[in-house]
C-alpha positions as CSV (number, residue, x, y, z in Angstrom):
1,M,-21.8,15.4,-6.9
2,W,-18.6,13.6,-7.8
3,T,-17.0,14.5,-4.5
4,K,-19.7,12.8,-2.5
5,H,-17.9,9.5,-2.1
6,R,-14.4,11.0,-1.6
7,N,-13.0,10.5,1.9
8,I,-9.7,10.4,3.6
9,R,-9.3,6.6,3.3
10,S,-9.8,6.6,-0.4
11,I,-7.6,9.7,-0.9
12,L,-4.8,8.1,1.2
13,F,-5.2,4.7,-0.5
14,S,-5.2,6.2,-4.0
15,T,-2.3,8.4,-3.2
16,Y,-0.2,5.6,-1.6
17,S,-1.1,3.3,-4.4
18,F,-0.3,5.9,-7.1
19,I,3.2,6.5,-5.5
20,I,3.8,2.8,-5.1
21,V,2.8,2.0,-8.7
22,I,5.0,4.9,-10.1
23,V,8.0,4.0,-7.9
24,F,7.6,0.3,-8.5
25,T,7.1,0.6,-12.2
26,V,10.3,2.7,-12.5
27,L,12.3,0.3,-10.4
28,V,11.0,-2.8,-12.3
29,A,11.5,-1.1,-15.6
30,W,15.0,-0.2,-14.7
31,F,15.7,-3.6,-13.3
32,Y,14.3,-5.3,-16.4
33,L,16.2,-3.2,-18.8
34,W,19.5,-3.7,-16.8
35,A,18.9,-7.5,-16.5
36,S,17.8,-7.8,-20.1
37,D,20.8,-5.9,-21.3
38,L,23.0,-8.1,-19.1
39,L,21.3,-11.3,-20.3
40,R,21.5,-10.1,-23.9
41,K,25.1,-9.3,-23.6
42,N,25.9,-12.6,-21.9
43,A,24.0,-14.4,-24.7
44,T,25.8,-12.6,-27.4
45,D,29.2,-12.9,-25.6
46,T,28.5,-16.7,-25.3
47,L,27.6,-16.9,-29.0
48,E,30.7,-14.9,-29.9
49,S,32.8,-17.1,-27.7
50,M,31.3,-20.2,-29.3
51,G,32.0,-18.9,-32.7
52,Q,35.6,-18.0,-31.9
53,S,36.3,-21.3,-30.3
54,M,34.8,-23.1,-33.3
55,Q,37.0,-21.1,-35.7
56,D,40.0,-21.9,-33.6
57,N,39.3,-25.6,-33.6
58,I,38.8,-25.6,-37.5
59,D,42.1,-23.5,-37.9
60,S,43.9,-26.0,-35.6
61,E,42.9,-28.9,-37.8
62,F,44.0,-27.1,-40.9
63,H,47.3,-26.1,-39.1
64,K,47.9,-29.8,-38.7
65,L,47.4,-30.4,-42.4
66,N,49.6,-27.4,-43.2
67,D,52.3,-28.5,-40.8
68,V,52.5,-31.9,-42.4
69,S,52.7,-30.3,-45.9
70,L,55.4,-28.0,-44.7
71,N,57.3,-30.9,-43.1
72,V,57.2,-32.7,-46.4
73,M,57.9,-29.6,-48.4
74,Y,61.1,-28.6,-46.5
75,S,62.4,-32.2,-46.1
76,N,65.5,-32.7,-48.2
77,L,65.2,-36.4,-47.8
78,V,61.7,-36.3,-49.2
79,K,62.9,-34.2,-52.1
80,N,65.9,-36.3,-52.9
81,H,64.1,-39.7,-52.6
82,F,61.0,-38.4,-54.5
83,Q,63.3,-37.1,-57.2
84,S,65.2,-40.3,-57.4
85,Y,62.0,-42.2,-57.3
86,L,60.6,-40.3,-60.2
87,S,63.9,-40.7,-62.2
88,L,64.1,-44.4,-61.4
89,T,60.5,-44.9,-62.3
90,T,61.1,-43.2,-65.6
91,N,64.3,-45.0,-66.4
92,S,62.9,-48.3,-65.1
93,G,60.1,-48.0,-67.6
94,A,62.6,-47.3,-70.5
95,K,64.9,-50.1,-69.6
96,Q,62.1,-52.5,-69.3
97,R,61.3,-51.7,-72.8
98,E,65.0,-52.4,-73.6
99,N,65.2,-55.6,-71.5
100,V,67.6,-54.1,-68.9
101,S,68.7,-56.0,-65.9
102,A,66.5,-56.5,-62.8
103,T,69.0,-54.7,-60.6
104,S,67.6,-51.2,-61.4
105,A,64.1,-52.4,-60.6
106,E,65.2,-53.5,-57.3
107,K,66.7,-50.0,-56.6
108,S,63.4,-48.4,-57.6
109,V,61.6,-50.6,-55.1
110,Q,64.1,-49.9,-52.4
111,N,63.8,-46.2,-53.0
112,A,60.0,-46.3,-52.8
113,K,60.3,-48.1,-49.5
114,E,62.6,-45.5,-48.2
115,L,60.3,-42.8,-49.4
116,T,57.4,-44.4,-47.6
117,D,59.4,-44.5,-44.4
118,I,60.3,-40.8,-44.7
119,L,56.7,-39.8,-45.4
120,T,55.5,-41.8,-42.5
121,A,58.0,-40.0,-40.3
122,A,56.9,-36.6,-41.7
123,I,53.2,-37.4,-40.8
124,G,54.3,-38.4,-37.3
125,P,53.0,-41.0,-34.9
126,S,49.9,-38.9,-33.9
127,R,48.7,-39.1,-37.6
128,P,47.3,-35.5,-37.8
129,V,46.4,-36.4,-41.4
130,E,44.9,-39.6,-42.8
131,Q,46.6,-39.5,-46.2
132,L,49.4,-37.8,-48.0
133,Y,50.0,-37.8,-51.7
134,L,52.9,-36.6,-53.8
135,Y,52.1,-35.8,-57.4
136,D,54.4,-35.1,-60.3
137,F,53.2,-32.9,-63.1
138,K,52.8,-35.7,-65.6
139,S,50.8,-38.8,-64.4
140,K,52.5,-40.3,-61.4
141,V,51.3,-40.0,-57.8
142,Y,52.8,-41.7,-54.7
143,G,50.6,-42.1,-51.6
144,N,51.2,-42.7,-47.9
145,G,48.6,-43.5,-45.3
146,F,45.7,-45.9,-45.8
147,D,46.6,-45.7,-49.5
148,N,50.2,-46.5,-50.0
149,G,52.2,-46.9,-53.2
150,E,52.3,-45.6,-56.7
151,R,49.4,-44.7,-58.9
152,S,48.7,-42.9,-62.1
153,Y,46.4,-40.0,-62.6
154,V,45.3,-37.6,-65.4
155,P,46.1,-34.0,-64.3
156,Q,43.4,-32.6,-66.5
157,D,40.8,-34.7,-64.6
158,K,41.7,-33.1,-61.2
159,P,39.6,-29.8,-60.6
160,W,42.2,-28.5,-58.3
161,F,45.3,-29.1,-60.6
162,N,45.3,-25.7,-62.5
163,T,44.4,-23.8,-59.3
164,V,47.3,-25.2,-57.4
165,I,49.7,-24.7,-60.3
166,N,48.7,-21.1,-60.5
167,N,48.7,-20.6,-56.7
168,A,52.4,-20.4,-56.4
169,A,52.2,-18.3,-53.3
170,G,51.1,-21.0,-50.9
171,K,48.6,-23.5,-49.9
172,Y,45.1,-24.2,-51.4
173,I,42.2,-25.7,-49.5
174,A,39.9,-27.6,-51.8
175,L,36.2,-28.1,-51.3
176,P,35.0,-31.2,-49.4
177,V,34.3,-34.2,-51.7
178,P,32.9,-37.7,-51.1
179,D,35.8,-40.1,-50.6
180,E,35.0,-43.7,-51.3
181,E,38.5,-44.9,-50.5
182,M,38.5,-43.2,-47.1
183,S,34.9,-44.4,-46.4
184,R,36.2,-48.0,-46.5
185,F,38.1,-47.4,-43.3
186,I,35.1,-45.9,-41.3
187,S,32.6,-48.2,-39.7
188,S,29.8,-45.8,-40.5
189,Q,27.5,-46.6,-43.3
190,E,27.3,-42.9,-44.4
191,K,29.5,-41.8,-47.2
192,Q,32.5,-40.0,-45.8
193,F,33.8,-36.7,-47.1
194,S,37.3,-35.6,-47.1
195,I,39.0,-32.3,-47.4
196,S,42.5,-31.7,-48.8
197,L,45.2,-29.1,-48.5
198,F,47.4,-28.7,-51.6
199,R,50.8,-27.1,-51.9
200,L,53.5,-26.9,-54.6
201,F,56.6,-29.1,-54.0
202,Y,59.9,-27.5,-54.9
203,D,63.3,-29.0,-55.4
204,N,66.6,-27.7,-53.9
205,Y,66.8,-25.1,-56.8
206,N,63.3,-23.8,-55.9
207,T,61.8,-25.2,-59.0
208,P,58.3,-26.8,-58.7
209,M,58.7,-30.6,-59.0
210,G,55.3,-31.7,-57.9
211,I,52.2,-31.2,-55.7
212,I,51.7,-32.2,-52.1
213,E,48.2,-33.2,-51.0
214,V,47.4,-33.8,-47.3
215,K,43.9,-35.2,-46.7
216,Q,41.8,-35.5,-43.6
217,Y,38.3,-36.6,-42.8
218,F,35.8,-33.8,-43.2
219,N,34.0,-34.7,-39.9
220,R,37.2,-34.6,-38.0
221,I,38.1,-31.1,-39.2
222,F,34.6,-29.7,-38.6
223,K,34.0,-31.8,-35.5
224,S,33.4,-28.7,-33.3
225,A,30.8,-27.3,-35.8
226,I,29.1,-30.6,-36.1
227,D,28.9,-31.1,-32.3
228,F,27.7,-27.5,-31.8
229,T,25.0,-28.0,-34.5
230,E,23.7,-31.2,-33.0
231,R,23.9,-30.2,-29.2
232,N,23.2,-26.5,-28.9
233,P,19.9,-25.7,-27.2
234,Y,19.1,-22.7,-29.5
235,Q,18.9,-24.8,-32.8
236,A,21.6,-22.6,-34.1
237,K,23.1,-23.2,-37.6
238,V,26.8,-23.0,-38.6
239,L,28.0,-21.9,-42.0
240,V,31.6,-22.1,-43.2
241,Y,32.5,-20.6,-46.6
242,N,35.6,-19.4,-48.4
243,N,36.5,-16.1,-50.0
244,A,34.8,-17.3,-53.3
245,N,31.6,-17.7,-51.3
246,E,31.8,-21.5,-51.7
247,I,30.2,-23.3,-48.9
248,I,32.5,-25.7,-47.1
249,Y,30.1,-26.6,-44.3
250,P,27.6,-28.0,-44.3
251,T,28.2,-30.1,-47.4
252,N,24.5,-30.3,-48.4
253,A,23.7,-26.5,-47.8
254,D,21.5,-24.6,-50.2
255,K,23.6,-21.7,-51.4
256,E,20.7,-19.6,-52.3
257,R,19.4,-19.8,-48.8
258,Y,22.7,-19.0,-47.1
259,L,23.7,-16.4,-49.6
260,P,22.4,-13.4,-47.7
261,Y,24.5,-14.5,-44.7
262,M,27.6,-14.7,-46.8
263,Q,27.1,-11.2,-48.1
264,Y,26.9,-9.9,-44.5
265,K,30.7,-9.8,-44.2
266,G,32.5,-6.5,-44.2
267,A,35.6,-5.7,-46.1
268,D,37.8,-6.6,-43.0
269,G,36.2,-10.0,-42.8
270,T,34.0,-9.2,-39.7
271,A,30.3,-9.0,-39.5
272,K,28.7,-5.6,-40.3
273,D,26.3,-6.0,-37.5
274,Q,25.3,-8.8,-35.1
275,I,21.6,-8.4,-35.8
276,F,20.4,-9.8,-39.2
277,Y,16.9,-9.6,-40.6
278,N,16.1,-12.3,-43.0
279,Q,13.6,-10.9,-45.5
280,D,12.7,-14.4,-46.9
281,T,11.7,-15.9,-43.5
282,G,10.8,-12.7,-41.7
283,E,12.9,-13.8,-38.8
284,K,15.4,-11.7,-36.9
285,A,18.6,-13.5,-36.2
286,L,21.9,-12.9,-34.4
287,L,25.2,-13.6,-36.1
288,S,28.6,-14.5,-34.8
289,L,31.0,-14.3,-37.8
290,H,34.7,-15.1,-37.6
291,Y,37.2,-14.9,-40.4
292,S,40.5,-16.8,-40.5
293,D,43.4,-15.2,-42.4
294,F,45.2,-18.5,-42.3
295,T,42.5,-20.5,-44.1
296,G,40.6,-17.8,-45.8
297,L,37.4,-19.3,-44.3
298,S,34.6,-17.5,-42.6
299,T,32.7,-19.3,-39.8
300,V,29.2,-17.9,-39.1
301,I,26.9,-19.0,-36.3
302,I,23.2,-18.2,-37.1
303,V,20.7,-18.3,-34.2
304,S,17.2,-17.0,-34.0
305,E,17.0,-14.1,-31.7
306,S,13.8,-15.3,-30.1
307,K,15.4,-18.7,-29.3
308,L,18.7,-17.3,-28.1
309,L,16.9,-14.8,-25.9
310,S,14.3,-17.3,-24.7
311,P,15.8,-17.2,-21.2
312,L,15.3,-13.4,-21.3
313,F,11.7,-13.8,-22.2
314,T,11.3,-16.4,-19.4
315,F,13.0,-14.0,-17.1
316,A,10.7,-11.2,-18.2
317,K,7.5,-13.3,-17.6
318,R,8.7,-14.3,-14.1
319,T,9.7,-10.7,-13.4
320,V,6.3,-9.4,-14.4
321,L,4.6,-12.1,-12.3
322,V,6.7,-11.5,-9.2
323,A,6.3,-7.7,-9.8
324,L,2.5,-8.0,-9.9
325,V,2.5,-10.1,-6.7
326,I,4.7,-7.6,-4.9
327,L,2.7,-4.7,-6.4
328,L,-0.6,-6.2,-5.1
329,L,1.0,-6.8,-1.7
330,A,2.2,-3.2,-1.6
331,I,-1.2,-1.9,-2.5
332,L,-2.7,-4.1,0.2
333,L,-0.3,-2.7,2.7
334,S,-1.2,0.8,1.6
335,F,-4.8,0.0,2.1
336,L,-4.1,-1.3,5.6
337,A,-2.0,1.8,6.3
338,A,-4.8,4.1,5.1
339,K,-7.3,2.0,7.2
340,R,-5.1,2.3,10.2
341,I,-5.0,6.0,9.9
342,T,-8.7,6.5,9.1
343,M,-10.2,4.0,11.6
344,P,-9.6,6.3,14.6
345,I,-11.1,9.2,12.5
346,Q,-14.1,7.1,12.0
347,K,-14.4,6.4,15.6
348,I,-14.2,10.1,16.4
349,H,-16.8,10.8,13.7
350,R,-19.0,8.0,15.2
351,S,-18.7,9.6,18.6
352,M,-19.5,13.1,17.3
353,R,-22.4,11.8,15.2
354,T,-24.1,9.7,18.1
355,M,-23.5,12.3,20.8
356,R,-26.7,14.1,21.9
357,L,-27.0,17.4,23.7
358,E,-27.5,15.7,27.0
359,D,-24.4,13.6,26.4
360,L,-22.0,16.5,26.2
361,G,-19.3,16.2,28.8
362,S,-20.9,13.0,30.2
363,E,-18.6,10.5,28.4
364,R,-21.7,8.2,28.0
365,V,-21.0,7.8,24.2
366,A,-17.3,8.4,23.8
367,V,-14.5,6.7,25.7
368,P,-12.0,8.9,27.5
369,Q,-9.0,7.6,25.5
370,L,-8.8,6.7,21.8
371,N,-5.6,4.7,22.0
372,S,-5.1,4.7,18.2
373,G,-1.3,4.6,18.3
374,L,-1.2,7.9,16.4
375,N,-0.4,10.8,18.6
376,E,-2.0,13.5,16.4
377,L,-5.3,11.6,16.4
378,D,-5.2,10.8,20.1
379,Q,-4.6,14.5,20.8
380,L,-7.4,15.5,18.4
381,Y,-9.8,13.1,20.2
382,W,-8.7,14.4,23.7
383,S,-9.3,18.0,22.4
384,F,-12.8,17.0,21.2
385,M,-13.6,15.5,24.6
386,K,-12.3,18.7,26.3
387,M,-14.3,20.8,23.9
388,S,-17.5,18.8,24.6
389,T,-17.0,19.5,28.3
390,R,-16.5,23.1,27.7
391,L,-19.4,23.2,25.3
392,K,-21.6,21.5,27.9
393,Q,-20.7,24.2,30.4
394,S,-21.3,27.0,27.8
395,M,-24.6,25.5,26.8
396,D,-25.7,25.2,30.4
397,E,-25.0,28.8,30.9
398,L,-26.7,29.7,27.6
399,L,-29.8,27.7,28.5
400,M,-29.9,29.3,31.9
401,S,-29.7,32.6,30.2
402,Q,-32.4,31.8,27.7
403,H,-34.6,30.3,30.4
404,Q,-34.4,33.6,32.3
405,E,-35.0,35.5,29.1
406,L,-38.1,33.4,28.3
407,Q,-39.4,33.9,31.9
408,A,-39.0,37.6,31.5
409,K,-40.8,37.6,28.2
410,L,-43.7,35.5,29.6
411,I,-44.0,37.7,32.6
412,A,-43.9,40.8,30.3
413,L,-46.6,39.2,28.2
414,Q,-48.8,38.3,31.2
415,T,-48.5,41.9,32.6
416,Q,-49.8,43.4,29.4
417,M,-53.2,44.8,29.7
418,N,-55.3,46.8,27.3
419,P,-55.7,50.2,28.9
420,H,-58.9,50.8,27.0
421,F,-60.5,47.9,28.9
422,L,-59.5,49.6,32.2
423,Y,-60.6,53.0,31.1
424,N,-64.0,51.7,29.8
425,T,-64.6,49.7,33.0
426,L,-63.9,52.8,35.2
427,T,-66.1,54.9,33.0
428,T,-68.9,52.4,33.4
429,I,-68.5,52.3,37.2
430,Q,-68.7,56.1,37.2
431,V,-71.9,56.1,35.2
432,M,-73.5,53.3,37.4
433,A,-72.5,55.4,40.5
434,Q,-74.3,58.5,39.2
435,E,-77.4,56.3,38.5
436,N,-77.2,54.7,42.0
437,M,-76.6,51.2,40.5
438,N,-74.9,50.0,43.7
439,A,-75.5,46.3,43.2
440,E,-74.0,46.4,39.7
441,I,-71.1,48.4,41.0
442,V,-70.4,45.9,43.7
443,A,-70.5,43.0,41.2
444,M,-68.3,44.8,38.7
445,T,-65.7,45.8,41.3
446,E,-65.5,42.3,42.7
447,N,-65.1,40.7,39.3
448,M,-62.6,43.5,38.3
449,S,-60.6,42.9,41.6
450,D,-60.4,39.1,41.0
451,F,-59.5,39.6,37.3
452,L,-56.7,42.1,38.3
453,R,-55.4,39.8,41.0
454,Y,-55.2,36.9,38.6
455,F,-53.7,39.1,36.0
456,S,-50.9,40.2,38.2
457,A,-50.2,37.0,40.0
458,D,-46.9,35.1,39.6
459,G,-46.5,32.0,37.5
460,S,-46.6,31.3,33.8
461,L,-48.7,28.1,33.9
462,V,-52.2,27.7,35.3
463,A,-55.0,25.1,35.2
464,L,-57.3,25.5,32.2
465,K,-60.3,25.9,34.6
466,E,-58.6,28.9,36.2
467,E,-58.1,30.5,32.8
468,V,-61.7,29.8,31.9
469,L,-63.0,31.2,35.3
470,H,-61.2,34.5,34.9
471,T,-62.1,34.7,31.3
472,R,-65.7,34.3,32.4
473,K,-65.2,37.2,34.9
474,Y,-63.9,39.3,32.1
475,L,-67.0,38.6,30.0
476,E,-69.3,39.3,33.1
477,I,-67.6,42.7,33.5
478,N,-68.3,43.5,29.9
479,Q,-71.9,42.1,30.2
480,I,-72.6,44.5,33.0
481,R,-71.3,47.2,30.7
482,F,-73.2,46.2,27.6
483,G,-76.2,44.5,29.2
484,R,-78.3,42.1,27.0
485,K,-76.4,43.1,23.9
486,L,-73.7,40.6,24.9
487,H,-74.2,36.8,25.1
488,F,-71.5,34.2,25.8
489,E,-71.2,30.4,26.2
490,F,-68.6,28.0,27.6
491,D,-68.4,24.3,26.5
492,I,-65.3,22.8,28.0
493,D,-64.6,19.1,28.2
494,E,-64.2,18.1,31.9
495,Q,-61.0,16.2,31.1
496,L,-59.4,19.5,30.3
497,T,-60.1,21.3,33.6
498,E,-56.8,20.3,35.1
499,L,-54.7,20.8,32.0
500,R,-51.8,23.2,32.6
501,I,-51.7,25.9,29.9
502,P,-49.9,29.3,29.6
503,K,-51.5,31.9,31.6
504,L,-53.7,34.5,29.8
505,I,-53.9,32.6,26.7
506,I,-57.7,32.3,26.3
507,Q,-58.8,35.7,27.7
508,P,-56.9,37.7,25.0
509,L,-58.7,35.7,22.4
510,V,-62.1,36.5,24.0
511,E,-61.0,40.1,24.3
512,N,-60.1,40.2,20.6
513,A,-63.4,38.6,19.6
514,L,-65.3,41.0,21.7
515,K,-63.4,43.9,20.0
516,F,-64.4,42.8,16.5
517,A,-67.9,41.7,17.5
518,T,-68.9,45.1,18.9
519,K,-68.1,46.8,15.5
520,H,-71.5,45.8,14.1
521,Q,-75.1,45.8,15.4
522,P,-75.9,43.7,18.5
523,P,-76.6,41.1,19.7
524,W,-73.0,39.9,20.1
525,T,-72.3,36.3,20.8
526,I,-69.0,34.7,22.0
527,H,-68.7,30.9,22.2
528,V,-65.7,29.3,24.0
529,R,-65.3,25.5,23.4
530,G,-62.6,23.1,24.6
531,T,-62.1,19.5,23.2
532,I,-59.6,16.6,23.1
533,S,-58.6,14.8,19.9
534,G,-56.1,12.0,20.4
535,N,-53.0,13.3,22.1
536,H,-53.9,17.0,21.4
537,W,-56.1,19.5,23.2
538,Q,-57.8,22.4,21.4
539,V,-59.8,25.5,22.5
540,E,-61.9,27.5,20.0
541,V,-63.1,31.1,20.5
542,A,-65.8,32.0,18.0
543,D,-67.7,35.3,17.6
544,T,-70.5,36.7,15.4
545,G,-68.4,39.7,14.1
546,E,-67.4,40.5,10.6
547,G,-64.3,38.3,10.7
548,F,-60.7,39.1,9.8
549,S,-59.8,41.2,6.7
550,E,-57.7,39.5,4.1
551,E,-54.9,42.1,4.6
552,S,-54.7,41.5,8.3
553,L,-54.7,37.7,7.8
554,H,-52.0,37.9,5.1
555,V,-49.8,40.0,7.5
556,L,-50.4,37.6,10.4
557,H,-49.6,34.5,8.3
558,G,-46.5,36.1,6.8
559,K,-45.1,36.7,10.3
560,I,-46.0,33.2,11.5
561,K,-44.3,31.6,8.4
562,E,-41.2,33.6,9.0
563,I,-41.1,32.4,12.6
564,D,-41.5,28.8,11.5
565,K,-38.9,29.1,8.6
566,T,-36.2,30.8,10.6
567,N,-37.1,29.3,14.0
568,V,-36.3,32.8,15.4
569,L,-38.8,34.6,17.6
570,P,-39.2,38.3,17.1
571,L,-38.7,40.7,19.9
572,L,-41.9,40.9,21.9
573,Q,-43.6,44.3,22.1
574,L,-45.2,45.5,25.3
575,N,-47.7,47.8,23.6
576,G,-50.6,45.4,23.1
577,M,-51.8,41.8,23.4
578,G,-52.2,40.6,19.8
579,L,-52.8,37.3,18.2
580,L,-49.1,37.1,17.2
581,N,-48.1,37.4,20.9
582,I,-50.4,34.5,21.7
583,Y,-48.8,32.4,18.9
584,I,-45.4,33.2,20.2
585,R,-46.3,32.1,23.7
586,M,-47.7,28.9,22.4
587,K,-44.6,28.4,20.3
588,L,-42.4,28.9,23.3
589,M,-44.4,26.3,25.2
590,Y,-45.3,23.6,22.6
591,G,-42.7,24.1,19.8
592,N,-43.7,22.6,16.5
593,D,-46.7,20.8,18.1
594,T,-48.5,24.1,18.4
595,I,-52.0,24.3,17.0
596,F,-53.0,27.8,15.8
597,R,-55.7,28.3,13.2
598,I,-57.9,31.2,12.2
599,V,-61.1,30.6,10.2
600,N,-63.7,33.1,8.7
601,D,-66.9,31.1,8.5
602,G,-69.2,33.8,7.1
603,Q,-70.9,34.5,10.4
604,G,-67.8,35.7,12.3
605,A,-64.4,34.4,13.0
606,T,-63.0,31.4,14.9
607,V,-59.5,31.2,16.5
608,M,-58.3,27.7,17.5
609,I,-55.3,27.1,19.7
610,G,-54.0,23.9,21.2
611,G,-51.0,21.6,21.9
612,T,-50.1,18.1,23.1
613,L,-51.4,16.5,26.3
614,S,-48.8,15.6,28.8
615,Q,-48.9,12.9,31.4
616,G,-50.4,14.1,34.7
617,G,-52.1,17.0,33.0
618,I,-48.9,19.2,33.0
619,N,-47.8,20.1,29.5
620,E,-44.3,21.3,29.2
621,H,-43.6,19.3,26.0
622,H,-41.3,20.6,23.4
623,G,-41.8,17.9,20.8
624,H,-41.7,17.9,17.0
625,G,-44.9,17.9,15.1
626,G,-46.6,20.2,12.7
627,T,-47.8,23.7,13.4
628,A,-51.1,24.3,11.7
629,V,-51.9,27.8,10.7
630,S,-54.7,28.9,8.4
């Protein structure tokens, strides 16, 4: 059955392990979820902080451009000198055509020099911008920075011209463009990009008189974004674009690739969600989007979720590994705990299993103290030892009672005597007295006296030769009665003469044989034979009668099988000496080594009894063998 291998240790171990696994799983799951949420929050907060810092740095650079443009815009000196410069430049050109004096040209040069000084002062000593240009609306432009002096330009060739003219409300930030002039001042062989901030320039009457352009290196303005892109460990990408979804950074970006990210901005300029799923690449990404009201630019940091949360995955692997180690250690401890509890129980079981009947109360098998360290088991073991002592006492009393009962039963069986035998013998003596058969009467009374003395004497065991002698006297008594009609023979192995057997165990068989033999015509022959085979002795009593009926044999065999099956002896009756009583007496003496067989051989019946031989010729063996009944 499936419960065959279930024991206390396995139940305790499985129960402890189940509790440990459940509790540990809940704790580890809770700790992992808490730690993962914390790491995820830290990662997203870090990403958010980086995005905000990057946006602030970009805004700071554009503030520098804007501040310079405002300084120029609100400087009356710049306005006056630029206005004078433009008028002198125009008049100087006309006078040159009319061959005017050189004095006006000298004034124009002096005014340009003063304008340069004023613009240099407006830029400041820290040079937050690399170049400043003042444009009129016709064709003249005056520069200050690495490009100083006057130049001509075609307004229609400038892509920003119309946008700035129509953007009367404020500044305009143009897209980054390659700048060959600025590239000359950088040692790098890479082509440099510049980015410009434009603003309308008004006179004292608030009438537009020109355009201010402040220019800075692209790499300087977006230095924070470039550094983050090159050095961040997550291989994150940075995207900067304006309200028209024109990409400012990076300059070589593929708009189609970044378009989904640019459409991920809400109406308030913030990200709709931090988690973005790119359907083109099938990759989940985290976004950090920051919008600047000052510049109108949106800065987005795009990082793969798997790469950003790689520390979380590493932490998860280590957590699982440590959890498994701790779990295995906990299960091992539960096994040791179960073993510590069950080992004393096994010792108790071993003591109970190996304890024999003669060991009860003797402490030859079990030690007096268990010393398991567990009070309940020590008390259980102490109770078992006390119980074995009391059981020993009870069994001694029970065995004494049973011994006395068996002795009483044996004596009762021995004292049984067929009254018909006595009646017939007395009747025979009476007839012989009437016929003056004095010699026969003397012989019969002597044999009868010896037989009765043997019958009533104390003791349950006798030598086989005594049993044979008094059985012979019994037959001699009957031979005087029946005369030549009765014949008997004894063939006993001399080695059996001193064998101790139950008293009156052969005579009843002879009596039973004589009873059945006399039911048919004489002569009647009874043969008694004793033999030894191995470690067993056997006595056969054969007659020349009709044998046993099938019905009587069936009833006798049924009672014998019931005794062998239940190992319970029936109550002995004192109303006759039957074959069952002989079997019971043999069973009491020899146990399962009893030999008891009945055979019908066609010329009468044979009853065989026997048991094991004991050393010294005294057989009180209660061994275990096989009872043979047929």
